[in-house]
N, C-alpha and C positions, 0 to 999 in steps of 0.2 A: 504494500500500500504506500509506503514512504517513497519507493522508487517511482510509482505512478504519479504521486503528488509532486515530486521534483520535476518530472517530465512536463506535467501540466504547467507548473510554475514557470519553467524555462520558456515554454512556448507562449504563455500569456504575456510575460514580461518582454519577450522579443517583439511581439505584436504591438505592445504598448509603446515601446521605443520607436518602432517603425512609424506608428501614427504620429508620435510627437515630432519626429524629424520631418515628416511630410506636412507638418502644420495642420493636421486633420484632427488633433485632439484639443478640444476647446475647454479651457479651464475658467470656470466662473464661480462666483460665490465663495464659499470657504476654500475651494481649491485654486483660487486665482493666483496664489503665491507660486504654484507649480509652473506658471508661465516662465519663471526664471529658470534657465537651464541648470544652474547649480542646485536649486531646490528640487528639481525633477530628478537629477542624478542622485541626490541624497535619498529621495524616496525609493528609487530603484534599488539602491544598495541595502536599504532597510528591509525591503520586501524579499531580497535575495537571502538575507540572513535568517528569515523566519521560515519555519517548517509549515507547509500547507497540508494539513492532515484533514481528510474528509471525515466528517462526523456522520456515522450511520447508526441506525438502531432498528430492531425488528419491526416489521410492519404490523399495525394493529389488526388488520383483517387477514393476515396470512399471505403466503406467496402467490396464491391464485388471484387475490385482489390486486396485488402489484402487477402481475402479468396483464390482467384486464385493463388496468389503468394505463400502463405503458403502451399496450396494444392500440388504444384509442389515438395515441399520438404518433406511433411509428408506422401504422398501416392504414390510416384514414386521413381524409382532408379535414380542415377546421370545421366545416359544416356540410352535411350530406344533402343531396338534392331534394330528398323527400321532406326536409324541414323548411324548404323555401316555399312559401305559400302564394305570394303575389308580388308583382313589380309593375308600377304604373308609369314608368319612365323617370320618376324622381325619387320614389320611396320603395323600400324593400320590406316586405312583411314575412316574418319567419317564426317558427316555433322554437322555444327554448325551454330548458329544464331548470327549475329552481331547486338546486340541491340544498339550499339553506332552509327550505320549508318542505321537507319530506319528498323532494323530487317531483313536485307538481309541474305539469306542463302549462306554458302560457304562450301568448303571442306578443311579438314586439315589432314595431314599425320604425325604421330608421331611414334617414336620407341616404341615397346611394353612396355618397362620398364617405359618410360615417360608417356605413356597412363595410365598404371596401377597406377603410382604415383599420377597422377591427379585424377583418379577415386577414389582412397582410401582416398583422402582428404575429400570425402563426406561420408565416413563410420564412424559412431559414435563409440567412445571408449566403452569398455565393461562397462555395468551397466548404460549407458546413454540411455535415451528414447527420442523419438522425440516429443511425446505429453504426458504431465503430467497433470492429472486431480486434481483440488483442490476442497475444500469444501465438499459437500455431495457426490461427485463423486470420491473423493480420494480413492486409493486402500485400505487403512487400514479401512476405515469406510463405504465403498460403500454399502455392503449388509444390515447392520442394518439401515443406514440412508435412503436408498432408500425405505426400508420397512416402515420406519416411515413416509416418505413423502407420500407414498400411503395411509397410514392410515389417515393422516391429510387431504389429498385431498378428500378421501371418506367422512370424517366427514364434510368438508366444503360443499360438494355437497348435503349432507343430510340436513344441516341447511339452505342452500340457497333455497331449494324448500319447500315452506310452506305446500304443499299438500303431501309431501313424508311421507311414513309410517315410524315411529321410529324404527320398527323392521328391516327395510331394512339396517340400519346402523350396527346393530348387535354389534360384538366385535371390530369394526373398530375404536372406540374411543381410544384416547390416555389414557392409564392407568398409575397411579402413580407407580413408581418403588418401593416405600417403602411399601405402604399399599394396593396397587392393586385397589384402588377406581378410578372411572372415573374422569379424569381431567375436570374441569369446566372452560369455557372461560369467563373471567371477563371483558377483554377489548381487542379490536383489534387495531393494529397500521398500518398506511399506510407506504409505502416506504419512503416518505418524512419525517415522524416523526422519523423513525429509522435511517436515514442517519447520524445524528450527533453522534450516538452511536459509541463506540470504536469497530473496526472490529477485528476479530481473524482469525487465520489460522488453519483450522481443518485438514490439511494434515499431 
């Protein structure tokens, strides 16, 4: 988790500095002092020294509720067509659900410009993605890592079955990248034994 937070912190601060150098970061109100390059550099140094640890806690409704909640954002648009009721050229009427009062359905009419403003709040900026895969499913490493996983799984299935023919495994063993010889398993670790190890981000 700490490695992921460091990666996120580095990318966020790099983007912040890029916006500042391009004069696209507007400092107003309490942050007006950051318009001074020295003050901004001091802020960046302070942010680099602090650990950014994500606070997480168990969901109140359980994992299925979390999946349903996330599914509404990852695989649907902000408002589906069946909720749009009318458009007279200037105003849009649609159905909405009031979760604060028992999930009751109601109707709302907005000017088209306001409706579009609210709709586009749900549109991600360019280069942002809703789902980002990490580890062996990360885009940079997916093809070779998935191939390696399949080889290792085939090898495990061959060694797990004592009556399996050694020929069935064929070239599915993991080969040494330097000499080409078949890698030999010396010891197997359980998930509990590996948990104290330092994690890394392969994305």
